[in-house]
C-alpha positions as CSV (number, residue, x, y, z in Angstrom):
1,M,29.5,5.4,18.2
2,K,29.7,6.6,14.7
3,L,27.7,3.4,13.2
4,K,25.2,3.2,15.6
5,K,24.2,6.7,14.6
6,K,24.7,5.4,11.3
7,I,22.0,2.7,11.8
8,K,19.7,5.3,14.1
9,K,19.6,7.0,11.4
10,L,18.4,4.4,8.8
11,R,15.1,4.0,10.8
12,I,14.2,7.1,8.2
13,I,13.0,4.0,5.3
14,R,10.8,2.6,8.1
15,P,12.2,-0.9,7.8
16,F,9.2,-2.4,8.8
17,N,7.0,-1.3,6.4
18,C,9.6,-2.0,4.2
19,F,9.6,-5.3,5.2
20,M,6.1,-6.1,5.2
21,S,5.9,-4.9,1.5
22,A,8.5,-7.4,0.6
23,F,6.2,-10.0,2.2
24,A,3.4,-9.2,0.1
25,V,5.6,-9.3,-2.9
26,S,6.6,-12.5,-1.4
27,I,2.6,-13.7,-0.9
28,G,2.3,-12.3,-4.6
29,Y,4.6,-14.6,-5.8
30,L,3.4,-17.6,-3.6
31,I,-0.1,-16.8,-5.6
32,A,1.0,-16.7,-8.9
33,G,2.9,-20.5,-8.8
34,G,6.3,-19.3,-8.3
35,G,8.5,-22.3,-6.6
36,F,11.7,-23.1,-5.0
37,Y,13.0,-23.0,-9.0
38,S,12.9,-19.2,-8.8
39,L,13.9,-18.8,-5.1
40,S,16.5,-16.2,-6.6
41,K,13.9,-14.0,-8.6
42,L,11.8,-13.7,-5.8
43,V,14.6,-12.7,-3.6
44,L,15.9,-10.0,-5.7
45,A,12.2,-8.5,-6.2
46,D,12.0,-9.0,-2.3
47,L,14.7,-6.7,-2.2
48,T,13.7,-4.0,-4.6
49,T,10.9,-3.8,-3.3
50,F,12.5,-3.4,0.1
51,L,14.9,-0.3,-1.5
52,V,12.2,1.3,-3.2
53,T,9.8,1.5,-0.4
54,G,12.6,2.7,1.8
55,A,12.6,5.5,-1.0
56,G,9.4,6.2,-0.4
57,N,9.7,6.8,3.0
58,T,12.3,8.9,3.0
59,I,11.0,11.1,-0.1
60,N,7.6,12.0,2.3
61,D,9.7,12.9,5.1
62,Y,11.5,15.0,2.8
63,F,8.7,16.9,2.1
64,D,7.2,16.4,5.2
65,R,9.6,18.3,7.0
66,E,8.2,21.3,8.3
67,I,5.2,19.8,9.1
68,D,6.8,17.2,11.6
69,K,8.5,19.5,13.2
70,I,5.0,20.3,14.9
71,N,3.4,16.8,14.6
72,S,6.8,14.2,14.5
73,P,9.6,16.6,15.9
74,Y,11.0,12.7,16.9
75,R,11.4,11.9,13.1
76,P,15.0,12.0,11.7
77,I,14.9,15.4,9.8
78,P,13.7,17.2,12.1
79,S,15.3,15.7,15.1
80,G,18.6,16.7,13.4
81,E,19.4,12.6,13.0
82,I,19.8,13.5,9.1
83,S,20.2,16.6,6.8
84,P,17.0,17.0,4.4
85,K,19.7,17.1,1.8
86,S,20.9,14.1,2.3
87,A,17.7,12.3,2.9
88,Y,16.9,13.4,-0.5
89,L,19.6,12.7,-2.1
90,F,19.5,9.0,-0.1
91,S,16.0,8.5,-1.5
92,I,17.1,8.8,-5.0
93,L,20.1,7.0,-4.5
94,L,17.6,3.7,-3.1
95,F,15.2,4.9,-5.9
96,S,17.8,4.2,-8.8
97,I,19.1,1.4,-6.9
98,G,15.6,-0.6,-7.1
99,I,15.1,0.4,-10.6
100,I,18.3,-0.9,-11.6
101,L,17.6,-4.2,-9.5
102,S,14.2,-4.3,-11.4
103,A,15.8,-4.2,-14.7
104,A,17.4,-7.5,-13.7
105,I,14.8,-9.2,-13.1
106,N,12.4,-8.7,-16.8
107,Y,10.8,-5.5,-18.5
108,I,7.8,-5.9,-16.6
109,C,9.2,-5.7,-12.8
110,L,11.5,-2.7,-14.4
111,L,8.1,-1.1,-15.7
112,I,6.0,-1.9,-12.3
113,V,9.6,-0.4,-10.2
114,V,10.2,2.8,-12.8
115,I,5.5,4.1,-12.5
116,N,6.1,3.2,-9.0
117,S,8.7,5.2,-8.0
118,F,7.6,7.9,-9.8
119,L,4.1,7.8,-8.3
120,L,5.9,7.5,-4.5
121,Y,7.7,11.1,-5.6
122,L,4.8,12.6,-6.7
123,Y,2.8,11.5,-4.0
124,A,5.1,13.0,-1.4
125,S,5.4,16.2,-3.4
126,K,1.9,16.9,-4.9
127,F,-1.0,13.9,-5.3
128,K,-1.5,14.0,-1.2
129,S,-2.4,17.7,-0.7
130,I,-5.1,16.7,-4.3
131,P,-8.2,15.3,-3.0
132,F,-8.8,11.4,-4.4
133,F,-5.6,11.4,-6.4
134,G,-3.2,11.0,-3.3
135,N,-6.1,8.5,-2.6
136,L,-5.5,6.6,-5.8
137,A,-2.0,6.3,-5.9
138,V,-1.7,4.5,-2.4
139,G,-4.4,2.1,-3.8
140,V,-2.1,1.7,-6.7
141,I,0.7,1.4,-4.8
142,V,-0.2,-0.9,-2.3
143,G,-2.2,-3.3,-4.7
144,S,1.5,-3.1,-7.4
145,T,3.3,-5.2,-4.6
146,F,1.5,-8.2,-5.1
147,L,1.5,-7.7,-9.0
148,F,5.3,-7.4,-8.9
149,G,5.6,-10.8,-7.0
150,G,3.5,-12.2,-9.8
151,A,5.7,-10.6,-12.4
152,S,9.3,-11.5,-11.6
153,I,8.2,-15.2,-12.5
154,G,6.2,-13.9,-15.6
155,K,2.8,-15.2,-14.4
156,I,0.4,-11.6,-13.8
157,R,-2.7,-13.1,-14.7
158,T,-4.4,-13.7,-11.3
159,N,-2.6,-11.2,-9.9
160,L,-4.1,-8.8,-11.9
161,I,-7.4,-9.6,-9.9
162,L,-5.7,-9.5,-6.5
163,F,-4.1,-5.8,-7.7
164,G,-7.6,-4.5,-9.1
165,L,-9.2,-6.2,-5.2
166,A,-6.5,-5.0,-3.0
167,L,-6.8,-0.9,-5.4
168,L,-10.3,-0.8,-4.3
169,A,-10.4,-1.9,-0.9
170,T,-7.1,0.3,-0.3
171,L,-9.3,3.6,-1.8
172,G,-12.1,2.7,0.7
173,R,-9.7,2.4,3.7
174,E,-7.5,5.3,2.9
175,I,-10.7,7.7,2.1
176,A,-12.3,6.3,5.4
177,K,-8.9,7.7,7.1
178,D,-9.2,10.9,5.3
179,I,-12.6,10.9,8.3
180,E,-10.5,10.4,10.7
181,D,-8.0,12.5,10.2
182,I,-10.0,15.6,9.1
183,K,-8.9,17.8,12.5
184,G,-5.6,17.4,11.5
185,D,-5.7,18.0,7.9
186,Q,-7.9,20.8,7.8
187,G,-6.3,24.0,6.6
188,S,-3.0,22.4,5.8
189,V,-4.2,19.1,3.4
190,N,-7.1,19.3,1.0
191,T,-8.7,15.7,1.0
192,I,-12.4,14.4,0.5
193,A,-13.5,14.9,3.8
194,T,-11.9,18.2,4.3
195,E,-12.7,19.3,0.5
196,Y,-16.3,18.0,0.1
197,G,-17.4,16.9,3.7
198,I,-17.5,13.5,6.3
199,E,-21.0,12.3,4.9
200,N,-19.6,12.1,0.7
201,A,-15.9,10.8,2.1
202,A,-18.1,8.1,3.5
203,K,-20.3,7.1,0.9
204,L,-17.4,7.3,-1.4
205,S,-15.3,5.0,0.7
206,I,-18.2,2.5,1.1
207,F,-18.9,2.7,-2.6
208,F,-15.5,1.6,-3.5
209,T,-15.5,-1.0,-0.9
210,I,-18.6,-2.5,-2.0
211,L,-17.7,-2.6,-5.1
212,A,-14.7,-4.8,-3.8
213,I,-16.7,-7.2,-2.2
214,S,-19.0,-7.2,-5.5
215,L,-15.6,-8.5,-7.6
216,S,-13.9,-10.8,-5.3
217,P,-16.1,-13.9,-6.6
218,L,-14.2,-13.4,-9.9
219,P,-11.4,-15.9,-9.6
220,Y,-14.2,-18.8,-8.2
221,L,-16.4,-17.5,-11.5
222,L,-13.5,-17.8,-14.1
223,G,-12.4,-20.8,-13.4
224,I,-9.0,-19.8,-11.3
225,F,-9.6,-21.0,-7.8
226,G,-12.3,-23.8,-6.4
227,I,-14.5,-23.6,-3.5
228,Y,-12.2,-23.3,-0.7
229,F,-11.3,-19.9,-2.1
230,L,-15.0,-18.7,-2.7
231,I,-15.7,-19.5,1.1
232,T,-12.6,-18.1,2.5
233,V,-13.0,-15.2,0.6
234,A,-16.7,-15.0,1.6
235,I,-15.4,-14.2,5.4
236,A,-13.5,-11.3,4.1
237,D,-16.5,-10.2,2.3
238,L,-18.8,-10.1,5.9
239,I,-16.2,-8.1,7.3
240,F,-16.3,-5.7,4.7
241,L,-19.5,-5.4,4.5
242,Y,-20.1,-5.2,8.8
243,S,-17.4,-2.4,8.6
244,S,-19.2,-0.3,5.6
245,T,-22.6,-0.9,7.6
246,N,-21.0,0.4,11.0
247,L,-19.1,3.6,8.5
248,L,-22.9,4.3,7.0
249,T,-24.7,4.1,10.3
250,S,-21.6,6.5,12.5
251,I,-20.0,8.6,10.0
252,N,-18.0,10.5,12.3
253,I,-14.3,9.7,12.9
254,E,-14.9,7.4,16.1
255,G,-16.9,5.1,13.0
256,A,-14.2,5.5,10.4
257,K,-11.5,4.0,13.4
258,K,-13.3,1.7,13.8
259,Y,-13.9,1.0,9.9
260,Q,-10.2,1.2,9.2
261,K,-9.9,-1.6,11.9
262,L,-12.1,-4.0,10.8
263,S,-10.6,-2.9,6.8
264,K,-7.4,-4.6,7.8
265,I,-9.2,-7.5,9.6
266,A,-11.0,-8.0,6.1
267,M,-7.7,-7.1,3.6
268,F,-5.9,-10.1,6.0
269,F,-8.6,-12.7,5.3
270,A,-8.7,-11.9,1.8
271,L,-4.9,-12.4,1.5
272,I,-5.6,-15.9,3.2
273,A,-8.5,-16.8,0.3
274,F,-5.8,-15.8,-2.4
275,I,-3.3,-18.1,-1.1
276,V,-5.8,-21.0,-0.1
277,G,-6.5,-20.6,-3.9
278,S,-3.4,-21.0,-5.4
279,L,-2.6,-24.3,-2.9
280,S,-5.8,-26.0,-3.5
């Protein structure tokens, strides 16, 4: 019974999100040209990412504990499954282990993990309530998972482009999410949508999306990937373009929701394009 309770407490790290972050690192590893010869580094990189992501989710719940009493009372801290102090110490432990493991890979990985750990902590404690900075922090963290996969084998050239594109696409999606969440955020969280209005938020979201579309052919133009990459990434670009056009004509919560769904599909095709490019 005690073991069951302890396992239940681990849901505070959001295991599915941790696995998805580790999967993104694996994609980054594959794109960078990682093979069977360096699988041990991939395993170490995936484990590091799993732990640091879990730490970020836990520290986020710690700082959101008062809001969650109203909005999400079922979460581990407000429901009483774990005390705020225990959650805080647990997150610090996970961050620390992640940093130690990253040092065992190489210094680039160590640098990425240290920066991301600080970003995750600052996002939860401060940046979330500062317009644009919270969006930027999320974009950097998402993009860096792909960078981390390449860094695990010391190859980051191609992954730097994916990092940049993921950063821009995530910025667009996160700002659109501010529009979607505007009713709940008003009076409690400062976002671009609450501070500068839905229309300005939509325009900024579209700007970053169009910028990502414009830069997406770079791997082909630089001779890194071939024509199959260009064809596949064009599918992602068309979906991004359609979602942006839809948001521009429907600047409201429903329009933002549709944009969110379409942008996730577009990002999936963009990842497929990078995988196709690295394998062809």
